[in-house]
ZAMARGU-4260 file (C-alpha; in steps of 0.2 Angstrom, whole numbers, plus 5000, padded with zeros to 4 digits):
<rodrens>
0) 5023/4787/5133 | 5034/4801/5139 | 5025/4817/5144 | 5033/4827/5130 | 5028/4815/5116
5) 5010/4814/5123 | 5009/4833/5123 | 5016/4833/5105 | 5004/4820/5099 | 4989/4829/5107
10) 4994/4845/5099 | 4995/4836/5082 | 4978/4829/5084 | 4971/4845/5089 | 4979/4853/5074
15) 4972/4840/5062 | 4955/4842/5070 | 4955/4861/5067 | 4961/4860/5049 | 4945/4862/5037
20) 4942/4848/5025 | 4948/4851/5007 | 4935/4861/4998 | 4925/4850/4986 | 4923/4857/4968
25) 4906/4865/4965 | 4896/4856/4952 | 4889/4866/4937 | 4879/4859/4923 | 4878/4867/4905
30) 4865/4863/4892 | 4870/4864/4874 | 4858/4872/4860 | 4864/4860/4847 | 4877/4846/4844
35) 4894/4852/4848 | 4901/4865/4836 | 4912/4880/4836 | 4900/4891/4846 | 4903/4880/4861
40) 4922/4879/4858 | 4927/4890/4873 | 4917/4878/4885 | 4927/4863/4879 | 4943/4872/4880
45) 4940/4878/4897 | 4936/4861/4903 | 4951/4853/4894 | 4964/4866/4899 | 4958/4865/4918
50) 4951/4882/4919 | 4936/4876/4927 | 4946/4865/4939 | 4957/4880/4944 | 4941/4890/4948
55) 4935/4876/4959 | 4921/4870/4948 | 4916/4853/4942 | 4908/4857/4925 | 4897/4845/4916
60) 4893/4849/4898 | 4876/4840/4895 | 4873/4831/4879 | 4862/4840/4867 | 4844/4835/4869
65) 4827/4839/4860 | 4822/4850/4875 | 4829/4867/4872 | 4843/4873/4883 | 4832/4888/4888
70) 4818/4876/4894 | 4831/4866/4904 | 4838/4882/4912 | 4821/4890/4916 | 4816/4874/4924
75) 4832/4872/4934 | 4837/4856/4926 | 4853/4864/4920 | 4862/4878/4929 | 4868/4887/4912
80) 4863/4884/4894 | 4867/4891/4877 | 4853/4902/4873 | 4848/4908/4855 | 4844/4927/4855
85) 4827/4925/4848 | 4823/4911/4860 | 4829/4921/4875 | 4817/4936/4871 | 4802/4925/4867
90) 4804/4913/4881 | 4807/4927/4894 | 4792/4937/4887 | 4781/4922/4890 | 4787/4921/4908
95) 4802/4909/4908 | 4816/4913/4921 | 4831/4917/4909 | 4845/4929/4910 | 4859/4931/4897
100) 4876/4932/4906 | 4889/4931/4891 | 4887/4935/4873 | 4895/4921/4863 | 4896/4931/4847
105) 4898/4950/4846 | 4888/4952/4830 | 4875/4942/4820 | 4881/4926/4812 | 4865/4923/4802
110) 4862/4928/4784 | 4849/4925/4770 | 4857/4914/4756 | 4854/4908/4739 | 4864/4899/4725
115) 4877/4911/4717 | 4871/4907/4699 | 4854/4914/4702 | 4855/4929/4691 | 4836/4933/4694
120) 4841/4937/4712 | 4851/4953/4713 | 4843/4962/4728 | 4830/4957/4742 | 4815/4963/4732
125) 4819/4950/4719 | 4813/4937/4733 | 4795/4942/4731 | 4786/4927/4725 | 4800/4915/4728
130) 4800/4899/4738 | 4809/4900/4755 | 4815/4884/4764 | 4811/4887/4782 | 4812/4881/4800
135) 4794/4885/4806 | 4796/4901/4817 | 4787/4918/4817 | 4804/4926/4818 | 4808/4920/4800
140) 4793/4928/4793 | 4796/4945/4801 | 4815/4944/4797 | 4812/4940/4779 | 4797/4952/4776
145) 4807/4966/4784 | 4822/4963/4773 | 4812/4962/4757 | 4801/4978/4761 | 4816/4988/4766
150) 4822/4985/4748 | 4806/4991/4740 | 4797/4974/4738 | 4780/4968/4745 | 4787/4955/4757
155) 4777/4941/4749 | 4785/4924/4748 | 4781/4906/4749 | 4787/4896/4764 | 4791/4877/4764
160) 4795/4871/4782 | 4810/4859/4780 | 4821/4861/4795 | 4840/4857/4792 | 4834/4849/4775
165) 4833/4866/4769 | 4851/4867/4765 | 4850/4851/4754 | 4835/4858/4746 | 4844/4875/4742
170) 4859/4866/4734 | 4848/4856/4722 | 4837/4870/4718 | 4821/4864/4726 | 4819/4881/4736
175) 4825/4898/4731 | 4833/4904/4747 | 4835/4900/4765 | 4843/4906/4781 | 4860/4900/4788
180) 4873/4903/4801 | 4888/4909/4790 | 4901/4902/4802 | 4895/4884/4801 | 4884/4881/4785
185) 4891/4896/4776 | 4909/4889/4779 | 4903/4872/4773 | 4896/4879/4757 | 4912/4889/4754
190) 4922/4873/4755 | 4910/4860/4747 | 4899/4871/4736 | 4888/4875/4728 | 4894/4894/4729
195) 4882/4905/4737 | 4878/4924/4738 | 4870/4932/4753 | 4861/4947/4761 | 4866/4952/4778
200) 4851/4956/4789 | 4858/4972/4796 | 4860/4979/4779 | 4841/4978/4776 | 4832/4985/4791
205) 4834/4971/4804 | 4844/4976/4820 | 4861/4967/4823 | 4861/4955/4837 | 4872/4944/4847
210) 4864/4928/4840 | 4869/4917/4855 | 4872/4918/4874 | 4878/4908/4889 | 4863/4911/4900
215) 4856/4905/4917 | 4841/4909/4928 | 4838/4924/4940 | 4835/4911/4953 | 4852/4903/4951
220) 4860/4920/4951 | 4852/4924/4967 | 4858/4909/4976 | 4875/4906/4967 | 4881/4923/4962
225) 4900/4919/4966 | 4899/4902/4957 | 4891/4911/4942 | 4905/4924/4942 | 4919/4911/4942
230) 4910/4900/4929 | 4908/4915/4917 | 4926/4921/4920 | 4933/4903/4916 | 4922/4901/4901
235) 4928/4918/4895 | 4946/4913/4897 | 4942/4897/4887 | 4935/4908/4872 | 4950/4919/4874
240) 4962/4904/4873 | 4952/4897/4858 | 4955/4914/4848 | 4973/4914/4852 | 4976/4896/4849
245) 4964/4890/4836 | 4974/4874/4830 | 4974/4868/4848 | 4956/4873/4851 | 4950/4865/4836
250) 4958/4849/4841 | 4951/4850/4859 | 4933/4851/4852 | 4935/4837/4840 | 4944/4825/4852
255) 4932/4829/4866 | 4917/4825/4855 | 4922/4809/4847 | 4904/4803/4845 | 4900/4818/4835
260) 4913/4813/4822 | 4918/4831/4818 | 4929/4835/4803 | 4944/4843/4811 | 4948/4853/4795
265) 4930/4860/4794 | 4930/4864/4813 | 4947/4873/4811 | 4939/4883/4796 | 4924/4887/4805
270) 4934/4893/4820 | 4944/4904/4808 | 4929/4912/4801 | 4923/4916/4819 | 4940/4924/4822
275) 4942/4933/4806 | 4924/4940/4807 | 4927/4947/4824 | 4913/4936/4830 | 4920/4929/4846
280) 4931/4944/4850 | 4926/4961/4843 | 4939/4972/4835 | 4938/4983/4850 | 4943/4968/4861
285) 4926/4965/4868 | 4923/4946/4872 | 4908/4940/4880 | 4901/4958/4883 | 4883/4960/4880
290) 4879/4977/4871 | 4864/4986/4879 | 4860/4995/4862 | 4859/4979/4853 | 4848/4971/4866
295) 4836/4985/4866 | 4835/4986/4847 | 4832/4968/4844 | 4819/4967/4858 | 4810/4982/4851
300) 4810/4974/4834 | 4802/4958/4841 | 4790/4968/4851 | 4784/4979/4837 | 4782/4964/4825
305) 4771/4956/4838 | 4783/4941/4840 | 4784/4943/4859 | 4769/4933/4867 | 4764/4932/4885
310) 4761/4916/4894 | 4744/4914/4887 | 4750/4916/4869 | 4744/4934/4867 | 4755/4948/4860
315) 4764/4957/4873 | 4755/4974/4875 | 4768/4984/4884 | 4786/4985/4879 | 4796/4975/4892
320) 4811/4982/4901 | 4824/4973/4891 | 4838/4978/4903 | 4832/4964/4914 | 4835/4951/4901
325) 4854/4951/4903 | 4868/4956/4914 | 4886/4960/4911 | 4890/4959/4930 | 4897/4941/4929
330) 4910/4945/4916 | 4928/4945/4922 | 4930/4963/4914 | 4912/4969/4916 | 4910/4987/4910
</rodrens>
């Protein structure tokens, strides 16, 4: 081989050897808190539109399981999870390693509901002595008792634990009232009946809250701060896109979860309720931002009603520092 060609070949070989291998996408797992629904829509949009790919991530949205997302995250089975507000506070107080990093909704989506034809229920104090179809948590008793007493009642009611069967029981009159998520069960009732009336928690002495979060563990954040930041930013972009493009976003959620047999029209109506009510994106434009005042208010409520228990099941004696329960530092536009 001529010397010049030998030198060129040698140079090419050296150049190729010096070129770093193409970066492999970073795997990230996310645990859902329930079967796929519109609370999760930004995750599926970010995945389908390639926002995670562009961020250098290989995101796997794990199938819903009977083990709570908080438990999976705290035990490092999942990197991130959808955390309920009350679950975040109670599990964290008991010693679980959980940190909220993105507020899925900017205000409470839950409400106390009853059939619209119940003329004997005009205000919360009328619930004294009535039958509540419940879900078996201490939070429910504190919540409902506060609502009734705030309106001048005694807060005495009967509870029948039914789980999701409570909605059927309410519809057929087997129970007098229950709790529901307006943007899902409430939308279904508006579409299919029977008609309902409702009391908003925050109107009767219960602090407003974010209801759900994307969260992780402090251990994960310590070791993967940059990955957490790009994951939250890409997820935030997914929710922004869903708000701006609801028809497409609804289709993405439905087609991406064929096994769930979601009703596209219902999903679209639920998403519109989230948009119109400024749940996903507040009127001031906040999306994903966790409000420190709301976190302190709901944490204080749970502490004062003795719902927060330590790892031994005893009521927490000293009010925790709730600022350690969340962080806005991983948002794309953190305050």
